[in-house]
C-alpha positions, 0 to 999 in steps of 0.5 A: 248852709251855715248850719253844716259848715258850723257841724264841719268845722266843729268836727274839725276842731274836735279832731284837731283837739283830740290829735296829740301824737308827737313828731311826723304825725303833728303835721296832721295838726296843721292846715293851709288856707286852701284846706280850710277853703275846701272844708267850705265845700261850695265857695264863693266870693264871700266865702273867700273874704270870710276866710281872708278877714278871719285869718287877718287877725292871726300875729304873725308878722307879714300876714295882715300885709300879705292878705290885704293885697288879697282883700284889694283883689277880691274887692276889685272882682266884687265890684265887677260881680266876678265870682271868686272860688279859690286862692292863688296857690301861693296864698292857698299855701299859707300853713297855720301852725297847731296852735292857730289851726285849732283856733282858726277852726274853733273860730269858724265853728262858732261864727257859723252856728252863731250866723245860723242862730241869729241871721236871716233875709231882711233890709234886703236893699242893702245887698241889692246888686246895685250897691255892690260898688259901694261895698267893694269900696268898704272892702278895700278900705277895710283892707288898707287898714289892715295893711297899716301897722296899727297895734291890734289894728287888724281886728275891728276891720277883720270883724266889719269884713266878717260881718259883710260877708255873713250879710251877703250870705244871708241876705241880711242887711242888718249884718251889713249895718254891724259891718260899717259900724265895726269899720267906722270904729277901725277907721276911728282908731286908725285916726287916733293912732295917727294923731298920736304918732304925729304928736310923738313925731312933733315932740320928738322933732322939738326935742332934737 
């Protein structure tokens, strides 16, 4: 599956790189989330989570906040074992610019090619259906960290959710352990940032 996806996104990235036409045809260089999901072919909850996770890293004001609510909703459906194969129209119409269309396509091509080489079914107790509520809670926690306005704070929780998505696709418990490590690092960063912010507020209060 991921070998096919790596090929699909590699070809899409190559077309994006080679398209240099100006003016009206430049729109062909952009892509929205619904089109990215369509490139996956057969979608699933894990695929939707993957797509949302990769997109949260985009340095566009408000994107992380909007997508964090989508991640919360996805966590709820994950816990209830309800498959999600589409995006709400408003979210699906979120369009990347030329630069980030290329970067996103290249990133997905790289992720799927690496996953195809390195991931395999193992430690499958971590992907048992009974563990879904726990992972749903984890998804919600990472969505909360993404929601917070922490500088570069979306990177680690995004990597955690990408690893979780791939682990679920491959039934690879090792990828889920990696997801936990990324997530713990994200929580540590959040705690450090919160502590620094609190100290700054105390110093400001004392100065005033």
